[in-house]
N, CA, C and O of each residue as an XYZ file, in Angstrom:
272
protein
N     -79.411    -64.864    137.493
C     -78.908    -63.510    137.528
C     -77.561    -63.454    136.805
O     -76.705    -64.315    137.008
N     -77.380    -62.448    135.972
C     -76.129    -62.288    135.224
C     -75.045    -61.688    136.096
O     -75.311    -60.915    137.017
N     -73.806    -62.066    135.780
C     -72.662    -61.462    136.444
C     -72.360    -60.133    135.752
O     -72.007    -60.126    134.572
N     -72.488    -59.034    136.447
C     -72.298    -57.702    135.852
C     -70.848    -57.248    135.903
O     -70.565    -56.095    135.578
N     -69.920    -58.111    136.301
C     -68.507    -57.744    136.381
C     -67.791    -58.025    135.062
O     -66.632    -58.441    135.072
N     -68.446    -57.810    133.944
C     -67.831    -58.049    132.640
C     -67.260    -56.742    132.077
O     -67.524    -55.661    132.602
N     -66.499    -56.858    131.037
C     -65.890    -55.695    130.400
C     -66.979    -54.831    129.788
O     -67.862    -55.329    129.089
N     -66.913    -53.541    130.054
C     -67.924    -52.629    129.532
C     -67.377    -51.733    128.426
O     -68.146    -51.095    127.706
N     -66.061    -51.680    128.286
C     -65.455    -50.826    127.273
C     -64.379    -51.594    126.527
O     -63.739    -52.487    127.083
N     -64.187    -51.244    125.273
C     -63.154    -51.870    124.459
C     -61.908    -51.006    124.345
O     -60.893    -51.449    123.809
N     -61.976    -49.778    124.843
C     -60.836    -48.866    124.752
C     -60.483    -48.349    126.142
O     -61.329    -48.290    127.035
N     -59.216    -47.977    126.304
C     -58.779    -47.404    127.574
C     -59.233    -45.957    127.695
O     -59.758    -45.547    128.730
N     -59.025    -45.181    126.623
C     -59.484    -43.795    126.594
C     -59.600    -43.350    125.141
O     -58.833    -43.815    124.297
N     -60.525    -42.476    124.834
C     -60.668    -42.002    123.451
C     -59.402    -41.326    122.930
O     -59.098    -41.401    121.739
N     -58.666    -40.669    123.821
C     -57.461    -39.950    123.410
C     -56.326    -40.889    122.995
O     -55.461    -40.501    122.209
N     -56.320    -42.114    123.514
C     -55.198    -43.011    123.228
C     -55.585    -44.231    122.397
O     -54.761    -45.128    122.218
N     -56.805    -44.291    121.887
C     -57.271    -45.500    121.205
C     -56.436    -45.836    119.967
O     -56.139    -47.008    119.733
N     -56.054    -44.842    119.179
C     -55.272    -45.130    117.974
C     -53.879    -45.629    118.354
O     -53.417    -46.646    117.836
N     -53.219    -44.921    119.247
C     -51.879    -45.332    119.674
C     -51.913    -46.706    120.324
O     -51.042    -47.534    120.057
N     -52.902    -46.966    121.170
C     -53.029    -48.281    121.810
C     -53.214    -49.380    120.770
O     -52.623    -50.454    120.888
N     -54.029    -49.117    119.754
C     -54.265    -50.115    118.707
C     -53.000    -50.383    117.903
O     -52.717    -51.529    117.553
N     -52.236    -49.328    117.606
C     -50.997    -49.501    116.856
C     -49.983    -50.316    117.647
O     -49.346    -51.217    117.102
N     -49.832    -50.004    118.929
C     -48.905    -50.767    119.762
C     -49.390    -52.204    119.947
O     -48.574    -53.121    120.040
N     -50.683    -52.410    120.000
C     -51.227    -53.769    120.091
C     -50.911    -54.577    118.846
O     -50.564    -55.755    118.936
N     -51.030    -53.944    117.676
C     -50.707    -54.631    116.423
C     -49.230    -55.005    116.394
O     -48.874    -56.117    116.003
N     -48.367    -54.069    116.810
C     -46.927    -54.336    116.820
C     -46.579    -55.404    117.851
O     -45.665    -56.196    117.621
N     -47.282    -55.448    118.979
C     -47.023    -56.478    119.993
C     -47.389    -57.859    119.464
O     -46.745    -58.851    119.806
N     -48.414    -57.922    118.638
C     -48.855    -59.203    118.076
C     -47.976    -59.657    116.917
O     -47.946    -60.842    116.585
N     -47.262    -58.719    116.302
C     -46.429    -59.018    115.128
C     -45.053    -58.405    115.334
O     -44.847    -57.236    115.007
N     -44.100    -59.172    115.874
C     -42.776    -58.640    116.215
C     -42.006    -58.021    115.049
O     -41.047    -57.285    115.283
N     -42.386    -58.292    113.828
C     -41.710    -57.706    112.679
C     -42.149    -56.287    112.376
O     -41.722    -55.702    111.380
N     -43.002    -55.725    113.229
C     -43.504    -54.373    113.015
C     -42.954    -53.409    114.053
O     -42.572    -53.813    115.152
N     -42.918    -52.142    113.697
C     -42.462    -51.084    114.584
C     -43.485    -49.949    114.533
O     -44.085    -49.707    113.486
N     -43.690    -49.254    115.646
C     -44.686    -48.181    115.729
C     -44.003    -46.822    115.706
O     -42.990    -46.613    116.374
N     -44.565    -45.903    114.933
C     -44.168    -44.500    114.939
C     -45.382    -43.713    115.436
O     -46.165    -43.218    114.625
N     -45.552    -43.591    116.762
C     -46.784    -43.023    117.315
C     -47.058    -41.576    116.914
O     -48.218    -41.201    116.744
N     -46.016    -40.751    116.760
C     -46.234    -39.345    116.393
C     -46.869    -39.235    115.008
O     -47.669    -38.334    114.758
N     -46.511    -40.148    114.116
C     -47.047    -40.138    112.758
C     -48.281    -41.022    112.614
O     -48.961    -40.977    111.589
N     -48.579    -41.837    113.651
C     -49.712    -42.752    113.564
C     -49.464    -43.879    112.593
O     -50.381    -44.312    111.894
N     -48.219    -44.369    112.537
C     -47.842    -45.384    111.559
C     -47.308    -46.657    112.205
O     -46.735    -46.641    113.294
N     -47.516    -47.745    111.498
C     -46.858    -49.005    111.802
C     -46.007    -49.320    110.586
O     -46.501    -49.322    109.459
N     -44.727    -49.587    110.816
C     -43.825    -49.882    109.708
C     -43.148    -51.226    109.936
O     -43.213    -51.801    111.023
N     -42.505    -51.707    108.894
C     -41.720    -52.930    109.016
C     -40.487    -52.620    109.842
O     -39.757    -51.677    109.536
N     -40.245    -53.399    110.886
C     -39.049    -53.205    111.698
C     -37.822    -53.410    110.826
O     -37.808    -54.295    109.971
N     -36.814    -52.614    111.030
C     -35.601    -52.738    110.238
C     -35.545    -51.760    109.076
O     -34.537    -51.692    108.373
N     -36.604    -51.009    108.868
C     -36.593    -49.986    107.832
C     -36.760    -50.513    106.424
O     -36.987    -51.706    106.223
N     -36.649    -49.625    105.447
C     -36.839    -50.025    104.047
C     -35.703    -50.929    103.561
O     -34.586    -50.901    104.078
N     -36.032    -51.718    102.563
C     -35.033    -52.594    101.938
C     -34.619    -51.985    100.609
O     -35.472    -51.647     99.789
N     -33.322    -51.843    100.389
C     -32.844    -51.272     99.121
C     -33.369    -52.071     97.924
O     -33.382    -53.302     97.940
N     -33.797    -51.352     96.896
C     -34.275    -51.990     95.678
C     -35.718    -52.433     95.733
O     -36.219    -53.010     94.767
N     -36.401    -52.180     96.838
C     -37.809    -52.564     96.982
C     -38.682    -51.316     97.006
O     -38.244    -50.254     97.449
N     -39.897    -51.445     96.536
C     -40.851    -50.352     96.516
C     -41.613    -50.322     97.834
O     -42.062    -51.362     98.316
N     -41.761    -49.136     98.420
C     -42.536    -48.977     99.648
C     -44.020    -48.916     99.304
O     -44.405    -48.307     98.306
N     -44.833    -49.534    100.114
C     -46.274    -49.533     99.907
C     -46.951    -49.172    101.212
O     -46.659    -49.756    102.256
N     -47.857    -48.208    101.151
C     -48.621    -47.804    102.326
C     -50.055    -48.261    102.145
O     -50.641    -48.089    101.076
N     -50.613    -48.838    103.182
C     -51.994    -49.306    103.135
C     -52.608    -49.112    104.507
O     -51.959    -49.346    105.526
N     -53.831    -48.695    104.530
C     -54.502    -48.538    105.815
C     -55.889    -47.983    105.615
O     -56.257    -47.581    104.512
N     -56.643    -47.962    106.667
C     -57.981    -47.416    106.570
C     -58.704    -47.498    107.891
O     -58.200    -48.071    108.857
N     -59.860    -46.938    107.925
C     -60.680    -46.932    109.124
C     -61.772    -45.905    108.977
O     -61.983    -45.348    107.900
N     -62.452    -45.663    110.054
C     -63.571    -44.735    110.025
C     -63.119    -43.292    110.264
O     -63.942    -42.378    110.318
N     -61.814    -43.099    110.404
C     -61.305    -41.779    110.736
C     -61.019    -41.664    112.216
O     -60.495    -40.645    112.667
N     -61.353    -42.685    112.979
C     -61.134    -42.655    114.420
C     -60.141    -43.705    114.883
O     -59.319    -43.436    115.759
N     -60.207    -44.901    114.304
C     -59.293    -45.974    114.693
C     -58.722    -46.618    113.443
O     -59.301    -46.536    112.360
N     -57.565    -47.266    113.618
C     -57.072    -48.052    112.486
C     -57.968    -49.265    112.269
O     -58.324    -49.957    113.223
N     -58.329    -49.517    111.026
C     -59.152    -50.681    110.699
C     -58.286    -51.792    110.140
O     -58.403    -52.947    110.549
N     -57.426    -51.444    109.217
C     -56.526    -52.428    108.636
C     -55.251    -51.729    108.217
O     -55.253    -50.536    107.913
N     -54.175    -52.470    108.204
C     -52.889    -51.944    107.758
C     -52.121    -53.078    107.123
O     -52.316    -54.244    107.468
N     -51.269    -52.743    106.218
C     -50.487    -53.788    105.589
C     -49.326    -53.221    104.831
O     -48.553    -53.970    104.233
């Protein structure tokens, strides 16, 4: 008989899945900072003078898939 006490969901709630994923990414990478209102993860410490900013990201329109 299988143990049915396993995880049944990968998200806490549909309303917070994007924000939760962004904060999870930042928790795993201390050099990142989250801007939840904008749905962004940025480099902690802000832009560096003389450097070009690059935005990268994607997903299905529901969750972040990749960012860099």
